[in-house]
Backbone as CSV, one residue per row, in Angstrom:
resi,resn,N_x,N_y,N_z,CA_x,CA_y,CA_z,C_x,C_y,C_z
1,UNK,-105.183,28.163,50.221,-105.251,26.733,49.508,-103.953,25.924,50.346
2,UNK,-104.411,24.944,50.779,-103.202,24.039,51.289,-102.053,23.488,50.938
3,UNK,-100.396,23.058,51.637,-99.876,22.889,50.616,-99.963,21.498,51.512
4,UNK,-98.480,20.679,51.157,-98.541,19.351,51.338,-98.588,19.195,52.935
5,UNK,-97.576,20.224,53.482,-97.469,20.907,55.206,-98.928,20.737,55.801
6,UNK,-99.933,21.682,55.181,-100.838,21.997,55.705,-102.075,20.801,56.131
7,UNK,-101.851,20.274,54.534,-102.734,18.951,54.579,-102.283,17.936,55.220
8,UNK,-100.677,17.838,55.731,-100.214,16.676,56.964,-100.601,16.884,58.304
9,UNK,-101.076,18.574,58.516,-101.453,19.030,59.854,-103.139,18.819,59.911
10,UNK,-103.416,19.379,58.563,-105.477,18.642,58.725,-105.732,17.318,58.729
11,UNK,-104.575,16.447,58.126,-104.730,15.278,58.422,-104.326,14.598,60.086
12,UNK,-103.621,15.210,60.363,-103.069,14.608,62.476,-104.095,15.221,62.918
13,UNK,-104.594,16.359,62.644,-105.862,16.935,63.511,-107.414,16.512,63.610
14,UNK,-107.471,15.590,62.108,-108.530,15.124,61.861,-108.089,13.541,62.725
15,UNK,-106.941,12.952,62.656,-106.804,11.547,63.385,-107.075,11.673,65.083
16,UNK,-106.711,12.963,65.587,-106.923,13.260,66.998,-106.463,14.137,67.187
17,UNK,-108.184,15.379,67.398,-108.151,17.193,67.582,-107.167,17.101,68.693
18,UNK,-107.135,16.477,69.754,-105.875,16.680,70.162,-104.578,17.183,70.795
19,UNK,-104.033,16.586,69.569,-102.766,16.249,69.420,-102.105,18.064,69.588
20,UNK,-101.301,18.137,70.409,-100.503,19.693,70.546,-99.773,20.024,69.541
21,UNK,-99.581,21.813,69.115,-99.070,21.977,68.467,-97.328,21.424,68.631
22,UNK,-97.057,20.925,69.512,-95.831,20.716,69.576,-95.402,19.062,68.917
23,UNK,-96.399,18.188,69.603,-96.469,17.370,68.662,-96.851,17.162,67.091
24,UNK,-97.292,18.093,66.790,-97.936,18.340,65.231,-96.414,19.209,64.597
25,UNK,-96.018,20.371,65.115,-94.535,20.310,64.674,-93.538,19.468,64.772
26,UNK,-93.405,18.078,65.627,-92.353,17.329,65.365,-92.601,16.397,64.213
27,UNK,-94.150,16.455,63.566,-94.583,15.404,62.850,-94.605,16.323,61.550
28,UNK,-94.212,17.615,60.998,-94.587,18.067,60.528,-93.065,19.199,59.990
29,UNK,-91.929,18.860,60.607,-90.712,19.781,60.591,-91.034,21.115,60.672
30,UNK,-91.751,22.036,61.615,-91.920,23.123,61.970,-91.460,23.262,63.351
31,UNK,-91.798,24.646,63.528,-91.530,24.968,64.954,-93.515,25.344,65.790
32,UNK,-93.555,24.908,66.838,-94.999,24.873,67.548,-95.288,26.594,67.043
33,UNK,-95.153,27.102,67.132,-95.934,28.713,66.853,-95.583,28.903,65.376
34,UNK,-95.302,27.846,64.016,-95.760,27.998,62.940,-96.857,27.012,62.313
35,UNK,-97.155,25.832,63.650,-98.184,25.224,63.342,-99.325,26.125,63.737
36,UNK,-98.794,26.087,64.999,-100.249,27.260,65.402,-100.977,28.573,64.598
37,UNK,-99.919,28.566,63.809,-100.281,30.176,63.101,-100.886,29.440,61.658
38,UNK,-100.401,28.193,61.032,-101.075,27.333,59.702,-102.286,27.238,60.447
39,UNK,-102.731,26.843,61.716,-104.088,25.873,62.176,-105.168,27.300,62.385
40,UNK,-104.273,28.288,62.981,-105.320,29.567,62.911,-105.710,29.899,61.841
41,UNK,-104.941,29.765,60.606,-105.284,30.231,59.370,-106.397,29.316,59.172
42,UNK,-106.352,27.794,58.713,-107.320,27.385,58.614,-108.398,27.574,59.585
43,UNK,-108.467,27.630,60.462,-109.980,27.468,61.131,-110.299,29.359,60.631
44,UNK,-109.273,30.374,60.237,-110.135,31.838,59.823,-110.570,31.509,58.719
45,UNK,-110.410,30.666,57.889,-110.696,30.402,56.221,-111.872,29.433,56.313
46,UNK,-112.244,28.827,57.277,-113.238,27.789,57.574,-113.209,26.741,56.841
47,UNK,-111.775,26.132,57.074,-111.728,24.587,56.836,-111.562,24.137,58.058
48,UNK,-110.683,24.406,59.170,-111.145,23.676,60.315,-112.565,24.548,61.348
49,UNK,-113.384,23.475,61.210,-114.481,24.332,61.692,-114.911,23.875,63.043
50,UNK,-114.521,23.343,63.823,-113.950,22.924,65.326,-113.137,21.592,65.582
51,UNK,-113.677,21.188,66.904,-112.731,19.939,67.458,-114.072,19.087,67.893
52,UNK,-113.795,17.652,67.901,-114.881,16.694,68.568,-114.099,15.775,69.204
53,UNK,-114.838,15.247,70.125,-114.821,13.923,70.717,-115.579,13.092,69.301
54,UNK,-115.126,11.848,69.430,-115.894,10.739,69.373,-116.846,10.049,70.320
55,UNK,-117.669,9.773,70.122,-118.515,8.566,71.279,-119.135,7.388,70.698
56,UNK,-119.674,6.768,71.618,-120.235,5.213,71.436,-120.719,5.291,72.016
57,UNK,-122.077,5.394,70.321,-123.382,5.399,71.277,-123.770,4.465,72.016
58,UNK,-123.630,3.197,71.632,-123.624,1.919,72.367,-123.636,2.319,73.578
59,UNK,-122.463,2.426,74.295,-121.852,2.740,75.529,-122.487,3.301,76.298
60,UNK,-123.717,4.169,75.565,-124.303,5.582,76.148,-126.042,5.018,76.604
61,UNK,-125.931,3.622,75.723,-127.320,2.757,75.880,-128.448,3.202,74.245
62,UNK,-127.487,3.626,73.286,-128.263,3.762,72.392,-127.420,2.859,71.160
63,UNK,-128.402,1.622,71.586,-127.891,0.620,70.322,-128.345,0.619,69.000
64,UNK,-129.060,1.448,68.824,-129.629,1.501,67.454,-129.503,2.948,66.789
65,UNK,-128.912,2.989,65.782,-129.143,3.993,64.550,-129.636,3.656,63.528
66,UNK,-130.332,4.373,63.080,-131.087,5.098,62.254,-131.470,5.876,61.152
67,UNK,-131.628,5.814,59.669,-131.223,6.828,58.684,-133.056,6.877,58.388
68,UNK,-133.745,8.054,58.510,-134.907,8.003,58.172,-135.139,9.193,56.942
69,UNK,-135.391,8.564,55.676,-135.885,9.212,54.581,-136.982,9.577,54.904
70,UNK,-137.754,11.413,54.441,-138.669,11.684,54.730,-139.243,12.641,53.417
71,UNK,-139.954,12.040,52.803,-141.055,12.938,51.747,-141.759,13.861,52.723
72,UNK,-141.526,15.627,51.907,-142.210,16.169,52.716,-142.791,17.245,51.589
73,UNK,-143.564,18.013,52.148,-144.232,19.056,50.690,-143.050,20.175,51.085
74,UNK,-143.048,21.337,49.744,-141.909,22.470,50.334,-142.645,22.892,51.446
75,UNK,-143.774,23.060,51.133,-144.942,24.091,52.226,-144.398,23.371,54.211
76,UNK,-144.166,22.544,54.262,-143.534,21.914,55.538,-142.193,21.901,55.620
77,UNK,-141.323,22.261,55.000,-139.885,22.160,55.194,-139.526,22.539,56.288
78,UNK,-139.908,24.243,56.246,-139.393,25.209,57.579,-139.805,24.932,58.851
79,UNK,-141.210,24.250,58.942,-141.680,23.745,60.194,-141.138,22.401,60.638
80,UNK,-140.634,21.772,59.783,-139.991,20.108,60.165,-138.325,20.519,60.322
81,UNK,-138.014,21.508,59.809,-136.495,21.733,60.091,-136.768,22.262,61.490
82,UNK,-137.240,23.179,62.118,-137.941,23.948,62.926,-138.017,22.637,64.605
83,UNK,-138.604,21.643,63.427,-139.264,20.828,64.806,-138.083,19.620,65.038
84,UNK,-137.055,19.469,63.764,-135.949,18.547,64.201,-134.947,19.081,65.515
85,UNK,-135.042,20.566,65.589,-133.802,21.226,66.308,-134.216,20.950,68.085
86,UNK,-135.799,20.232,68.200,-135.928,20.194,69.089,-135.870,18.533,69.717
87,UNK,-136.053,18.136,68.619,-135.586,15.976,68.806,-134.470,15.664,69.390
88,UNK,-134.024,15.334,70.412,-132.423,15.182,71.271,-131.956,14.010,70.673
89,UNK,-132.909,13.020,69.793,-132.510,11.592,69.596,-131.724,11.826,67.880
90,UNK,-132.208,13.069,67.175,-132.001,13.121,65.947,-130.264,13.451,65.935
91,UNK,-129.401,13.449,65.546,-128.085,13.724,65.238,-127.672,14.422,64.067
92,UNK,-128.174,14.181,62.788,-128.047,15.121,62.088,-129.086,15.083,61.074
93,UNK,-129.731,16.229,60.363,-130.411,16.587,59.045,-130.060,17.229,57.979
94,UNK,-130.749,16.457,56.574,-129.917,16.741,55.445,-130.759,16.932,54.734
95,UNK,-130.930,18.222,53.820,-132.229,18.700,53.165,-131.260,17.845,51.839
96,UNK,-132.009,17.270,50.910,-131.787,16.636,49.863,-132.457,16.914,48.771
97,UNK,-131.798,16.867,47.425,-132.770,16.564,45.772,-133.612,15.398,45.920
98,UNK,-134.184,15.486,44.826,-135.315,13.722,44.918,-136.140,14.150,45.415
99,UNK,-137.199,12.647,45.233,-138.277,12.484,45.950,-138.868,13.197,47.595
100,UNK,-137.444,12.092,48.470,-137.440,12.369,49.727,-136.091,13.625,49.589
101,UNK,-137.162,14.512,50.373,-136.440,15.656,50.907,-135.636,15.883,51.757
102,UNK,-135.643,14.919,52.503,-134.587,15.096,54.256,-134.300,13.666,54.311
103,UNK,-132.938,13.645,54.998,-132.866,12.508,55.045,-132.036,12.322,56.794
104,UNK,-132.535,11.829,57.659,-132.397,11.973,58.929,-131.107,11.081,59.960
105,UNK,-130.431,11.241,60.346,-129.733,10.405,61.025,-129.641,10.560,62.873
106,UNK,-130.602,8.986,63.370,-130.966,9.295,64.459,-130.318,8.411,65.420
107,UNK,-129.994,8.229,66.899,-129.703,7.781,67.625,-130.950,6.944,68.931
108,UNK,-130.729,5.599,69.086,-132.230,5.447,69.869,-131.673,4.419,70.999
109,UNK,-132.196,4.109,71.679,-132.490,2.836,72.554,-133.039,2.185,72.445
110,UNK,-133.954,1.999,71.149,-135.304,0.840,71.118,-136.080,1.127,70.258
111,UNK,-136.681,-0.219,69.791,-137.256,-0.082,68.523,-138.737,1.132,69.190
112,UNK,-138.988,0.946,70.483,-140.338,1.825,71.141,-139.796,3.287,70.901
113,UNK,-138.815,3.322,71.004,-138.268,4.767,70.640,-138.001,4.842,69.336
114,UNK,-137.946,3.888,68.092,-137.903,4.375,66.815,-139.381,4.640,66.020
115,UNK,-140.456,3.819,66.765,-141.422,3.916,66.921,-142.344,5.414,67.221
116,UNK,-141.773,6.138,68.196,-142.528,7.222,68.674,-141.813,8.584,67.998
117,UNK,-140.492,8.074,67.095,-139.961,8.420,66.315,-140.774,9.501,64.795
118,UNK,-141.092,7.965,64.835,-141.315,8.069,63.819,-143.132,8.022,63.790
119,UNK,-143.796,7.841,64.192,-145.157,8.844,64.551,-145.036,10.588,64.702
120,UNK,-144.036,10.867,65.420,-143.288,12.741,65.662,-143.553,13.367,63.932
121,UNK,-143.259,12.649,63.355,-141.803,12.774,61.879,-143.917,12.655,60.759
122,UNK,-144.318,11.520,61.285,-145.631,11.886,60.312,-146.478,12.197,60.074
123,UNK,-146.486,14.030,60.801,-147.193,14.806,60.682,-146.572,15.612,59.279
124,UNK,-145.191,15.303,58.975,-144.645,16.200,57.878,-144.577,15.189,56.376
125,UNK,-144.643,13.866,56.314,-145.046,12.963,55.479,-144.601,12.038,55.712
126,UNK,-144.364,10.898,54.174,-144.333,9.639,54.270,-142.601,9.348,54.718
127,UNK,-142.384,8.357,55.797,-140.618,7.726,55.722,-140.624,6.374,55.354
128,UNK,-139.047,6.694,55.497,-138.528,5.044,54.913,-137.674,5.192,55.932
129,UNK,-137.307,3.990,56.845,-137.012,3.720,57.786,-135.218,2.664,57.769
130,UNK,-134.042,3.090,57.301,-133.216,2.055,57.512,-132.341,2.023,58.718
131,UNK,-132.500,1.005,59.370,-131.168,0.601,60.607,-130.298,-0.403,60.530
132,UNK,-129.002,0.467,60.638,-127.668,0.140,60.630,-127.517,-0.706,61.115
133,UNK,-127.045,-1.706,60.746,-126.750,-3.159,60.806,-125.403,-3.199,61.770
134,UNK,-124.082,-2.496,60.583,-123.117,-2.049,61.114,-122.490,-0.820,60.391
135,UNK,-121.035,-0.300,60.769,-120.646,1.002,60.213,-119.525,0.338,59.583
136,UNK,-119.207,0.297,57.919,-118.368,-0.584,57.502,-117.137,0.526,57.519
137,UNK,-117.108,2.147,57.229,-116.320,3.265,57.137,-116.539,3.809,58.847
138,UNK,-116.157,3.381,59.591,-116.435,4.683,61.034,-116.014,6.055,60.380
139,UNK,-114.902,6.379,60.421,-114.739,7.514,59.964,-113.338,7.788,58.961
140,UNK,-113.691,8.965,58.006,-112.389,8.547,57.470,-111.876,9.939,57.080
141,UNK,-110.948,10.203,57.269,-109.985,10.796,57.270,-109.941,12.204,55.738
142,UNK,-110.591,13.516,55.416,-110.033,14.107,54.538,-108.520,14.501,54.235
143,UNK,-108.133,13.993,53.318,-106.786,14.142,52.855,-106.729,14.416,51.597
144,UNK,-105.524,14.904,50.913,-105.084,14.558,49.370,-105.388,13.689,48.816
145,UNK,-106.075,12.479,49.067,-106.226,11.885,48.169,-107.683,12.214,47.290
146,UNK,-108.564,13.089,48.413,-109.817,13.302,48.364,-109.641,14.554,47.416
147,UNK,-108.900,15.471,47.831,-108.639,16.688,47.184,-108.279,16.319,45.435
148,UNK,-107.547,15.729,45.220,-106.902,15.344,43.915,-108.109,15.310,42.853
149,UNK,-109.212,14.778,43.720,-110.726,14.457,42.723,-111.500,15.343,42.933
150,UNK,-111.053,16.893,43.780,-112.189,17.564,43.484,-111.391,19.129,42.988
151,UNK,-112.096,20.484,43.024,-111.674,21.428,41.987,-110.335,22.359,43.171
152,UNK,-110.540,21.891,44.453,-109.597,22.297,45.056,-107.878,21.788,44.523
153,UNK,-107.230,23.727,45.239,-105.975,23.731,44.179,-105.198,23.163,45.869
154,UNK,-104.497,22.066,45.284,-103.364,21.391,46.183,-101.797,21.524,45.852
155,UNK,-101.903,22.566,44.793,-100.916,22.658,44.298,-99.614,23.058,45.687
156,UNK,-98.266,22.785,45.194,-97.212,23.304,46.209,-97.449,24.891,45.953
157,UNK,-97.120,25.248,47.204,-96.833,27.211,47.611,-96.105,27.164,46.833
158,UNK,-95.974,28.348,46.295,-94.782,28.729,45.069,-93.933,29.825,45.896
159,UNK,-92.512,29.796,45.832,-91.789,30.461,46.641,-90.781,31.461,45.347
160,UNK,-90.728,32.666,46.519,-90.798,33.781,45.651,-89.029,33.635,45.673
161,UNK,-88.843,33.914,43.970,-87.220,33.382,43.604,-86.558,34.734,44.178
162,UNK,-85.116,34.836,44.790,-84.854,36.131,45.072,-82.809,36.082,44.238
């Protein structure tokens, strides 16, 4: 589990994954090797799963971001998941509870491309499409505020008394 220093490191890496261990060390008042060890332990524990670059989709020609809800029968789910892996415009796909079994996030360059994707998805079930007008919270850093509302143990580390 993370102590306050671990949360500070995690927050700093989410804000800028390219932050060096030396820069992190200054921010949390530790040595660079101590920070590197803490980061390694967070990676090994599966807390940190990767490092990513933020991408401006519009600058790449993908001006349309959509969410597509898809009602799929259980028998077609496995085939849909395989299909999704081969759709380059699909950024994320989540399996859900409720009537719509999946929600798909896709980046598209045009309405024609959206129409094409919807046509390919029609073989699996009924779609409901939502076009994103704006992103009101573009990236939220996970920190202790979220942890306070979860079952995570974010208590300070207990030190052995000598």
